[in-house]
N, C-alpha and C positions, 0 to 999 in steps of 0.2 A: 621580755619575759612572758608577756601574753601567749605569744606564740608558743613557748616553752611549755606553758601550763595547757594548752589545748592539745599539744601532741602528748603530752603524757595523760591527759583524760582519755585521748584515743586508744594509746597503747594499753591502758588500763582496761578498757572495754575488750580488747582483744584477748587480755589475760584471763578475763572472767569467762571467756567460753573456748579459747583454745584447747584446754586440757580434756575437755569431753570428746573433741574430734578425735584426739589423739588415742584415747582410752579405749574405744570401742567401737564396732563398725555398726552398732545398731542405728535406725532411722533417727535422725536428730533436726532439730530446728532451732536455729539462732536469730533471735528477735532482739532488735535495736529499739527500745521504746522511749518516748517522751511523754508519756501520759502521766506516769506517776501515780497512778489510781490502786488504792490498796485493794480495792474490792476486785480488780483484774486478776488477783490471785486464784480466785475461784474458777476463773476463766480458763487459766492454763491448766489447772488441775483437771477440769473438764474434759479438755481437748486431750491431754495426756491419756486419760482413761478412755477416752472413744477410739482414739488412733493408735495407741500404742509408740507415739512418736515422743522422743524426749525433748525437752523444751529448756534451752539455755537463754537468759536474758540479760541485757544490759540497760540498765535505767540511766537516763540522763535528761538533761533540759532539751528543749528542740534545738537550740544553737550549738550545744555540744555534739548531738547526735549526728546533725547535718556535717559539721567540721569532722567528726570521725570518719563519717563516709567519704569526705573528699580525700582526707589525707591516708586512708587506708588503699584506695583505689582499687585495683585489681585483687589486692591481698586482703579485701574485706571477708570476714566471716559472715557478716550479716545476711539473713535470708528475708528476714521480713523487718519493714519500718514501720512504726506505728507513731504518728504524728497527730496533733490536735490543731485545727483550724486550716482554712484554704489557704492563707499567706505562707505558711510552712510547706504545705504540700505542693504548692505551686513553685516554691523557690527550689525545693529538691528536684522537683521534674525538668525544671529550667536548666538546673546543674547537671542535668544526666544521671541523676543518682539512682533513678527506678528503671525497672525493666519492664516495658509494656507486655502483658499478658493478655492471652485468650482464655476466656471462662463463659460458658454459657450460663452457669448457674449464677455467677456474679451480675452478668449483664442483664439476666431475667429478674433478678431481686432488686438491683438498685436501679432507681430511674436514673436516664441519662444526663439529667441535669444535675445531679449529685456524683458525678464521675468526671475523671478526666476527659478530655476531647480525644477521640481516638488518633493513635500515632500512625506514622507512616506505613507501619505493619498491620495495621488495624487493630492492635492489641490498645489495651486501657493502661496508663501509667499508675493512677491510684484511683482508689475507690472510697466514696463516704460511707461510713459505717455508724454514724450516729448524727442526730440532727441537733443543732443549737440554735435557739432563737434568740435575736438581740432585742431584748424588751426594755421598756422604760419603766423605771421604778420611781416612785415619787410619794411625798409626805401629804397626804389627804387634808391635813390640816392647814397647809400652806399653798398647795397647787390645787387648781382645777383642773380635773382630767381634760377637758377641752382646750386647755391651753398647752398639753403635751400630748396630743393624738398622734402627732407625726414626728418623725425624726427632723423633719424641716422646722416643726414649730421650735425646737430646741434653740435655735438661732434668733427667735422673734425677741424684740426688744421687752416686750413684758417679762422674759425670763433673764432679764440682766441680774447677777447677782446670786441666781438661784441654782445654779449648775455645778455639780462636780462630775470630775470624770477621771477614770485611769488613762495614763499617757495616750495620747492620739497615735504614737508609733506602735503600741502594742498591738499585735497581730490582728486580735477580734476588730478594734477600732478601725484598724488600717483597712481592712476588708469592707466595713461599712462605708469609708469614704470612697473606696472603689465603686460599691454600689451605688451611692448617690452620683458617682461620674457617669455610671452607665444610665440611670434613670433620669437625672436631671442636667447632666452636661457639665462639663469641666467648669465653665465660668461660675454657674449657680454653686457648685461644689465649694470652689475656692472662696465665693461669697460666705457660705454657710461655715466655713472653718474660721474665717475672719470674726463672724459675729457670733460663735460659739465660743471663741477666745475672750470676746468682751463679756459675756454673760457668765463666766466662770466665778465662782464664789472663793475658791482655792486655786491653788497651781495643780495641775494634772501630776497625781502622784498615788501609788499604791495600786491595788488590785480592784476587780470587780467588787469583791467581798467589802472591801474597806470603803467604797463609795456606798454601798448599801447602808452600812454601819452608820456613815457620815448624814445619811439622809434621816435615818431613825434618830440620831441624836440632835438634828436641827442644823447642823453645820451647814447643810445646803437643802433645796428643796426637791430637786430631781437629778437622776442620772441614767446611764445606760449600763446594762448589765447583760451577761448571759443568763438564761433563765434558770439553768442550773446552779448557779450560785445561790440564788434565792431559794431554790428548792432544798438546797443542803442546810441551809438556816433553819428551813422550817422542820428539817428531820432531825435537827442538833440533839444530841443527848443532854445538853445543858439548856435551862429554861430562859437566861438570858438571850442567846441565839434565837430561840423560837419567839422570844417577845419581841426582839428586832424585826423578824420577818411578818409578825402580826401587825406591827404599827405602820408598814408601808403598804402601799398599793401598786398595781401593775397597770401597763397600757400594753397591748401588742400594736404597734404602730401601724400606720398608712393602712388601714382598713378601706379607706376611701380611693387609694391610688393603687401603688404596686405591691402592696404587701409587707408583712414583716420580715426583714432580711434575716437569712438562714444561713448558718455557717455548719461545719461539719467537723467531726473528727474521724481520720480516715488510714488508710493502711495502704503499703504499696510491697511489692517485690523488689528486693534491692537489686542493683544493676549486675552485681557481681556473684549474686546467690549461690552458693554451692550447692544448695538442695532445693532447686526451684520448685520441682513437682511437691514437696511437702509444704513449700510457701504457699501456693495456689490452693492446696487442700487445706491450709489453717484460715484462709482469707475466706474460703467457701463454707467452712465452719462457722465463721463469724456473722454470716447472713441466715444461719439456720435459726430455729425459734430459741433453741437454748443458748446459742452464741449471741444472739441479739439481746435476750433476757439479760446476760452477763456482761457483756460489753457495753450496752446502751442504758437499760432500764436501771439496771444497779447503780449507775452513776448518774442518774436522774437526767440522763439525757434522752431523746426520743429515738425509738428504732427507726432505721433507715428504711427498712422493709414494710410497706404499707399493711399488708395483712396481719402483721404482729402487733399486738395490741400491748400496751403498758400496764404494768401491775403496781403502780406506784400512788400511795395516798396524797404524798406531796405534788406530784405532777397533777393529778385530777385536782387537788385544792386549787393550786395555781392558776390552773386553766379557767375554773369556775365558769362565769358567764362567757368567757373566751373560746370556749370548747371548739367551735367552728370557725376559729380566726382564719383569715386569709393570710398565706405565705407566699413570699415572692417566689416565682417558678422560674426565675431566669437562670440559665445553666451558669452553674459556678465557674466554668472555664472561660464565660464569656465577661464575668465580673473581675475574673482573674487577670485579664486581659489589661485592666485598668489600674493594676497595683504599682506599678512603676510610676505612673502620674500621681497615682496616690500618694506614694512616698514624697514625690517633688512638691505637691501641693501643702503636704502636712509640714515639710521641713521650712517651707517658706513662712509659715505662720508663726508669730512669738506668742506661745501659750505662758500666760503670767499667773 
């Protein structure tokens, strides 16, 4: 039954874009997006206005998007694939779902550490387009910041019963485990997972936003979260969410060692893209000043292009005294090489 449901979703995605192909010969771009960001609508409209290229979009979660690409194979209409998180980008690349492309504009704009390792043909399979910091959020009434200044300290005995987390199998947490393997070694990462399991106040469940709410409600004292989830609460239309954001404090971890772990939201040209030139043009638009503002800044993420500054009050406030925080500069492709091991270690630990 599950396979039938996935196949039906894939066929539905095709159906949403096929009529445009058949109806006219105008330039067109077919995007498979797993971002689910309402603010991206302005992005597409701006690209259409600037380029004259029609955009057709299929929105699904990451798993369904990747399964659709696999099932469709050479018949896929997808030109561009938008995914959040290194784990999803790496899995798609490993499955051969991306077409490595050459673009001087993309290579010049995006740091080498935030894009895929060059393929055999010298092209790049995926590009990071927005940066995401994995921060520690804590209750200042319960927790001393000095006790949670690093990811490693979350496993300390003094934090027993204080920690709440989204499932460790979630893409963002899984990539953090891979980063711990890179920096601390497999044995220490395994011990960290076991000690984190001991320190949990509640079984892992829910999203990063749910964990921030749990800290604010006093159900636990500390959690991990993508910085943008807290920024969204800070910018919320309703006062209760803003109050939640006001009641917690943040740490940008590992300032005395390898730096705060960074993930990315990214994009790629689909392996069988029927409009590859338009696809590359869209990715190059995404690293323009306007593209970065709409893709990253409007979603409370940080632009990938260093020269473009963000104009976002919530991000400014969130940074506060951490404005010059040290970010991990390890190439994401190197961290991705540990993902299989991270999955094995995570699966071996019983989180209760």
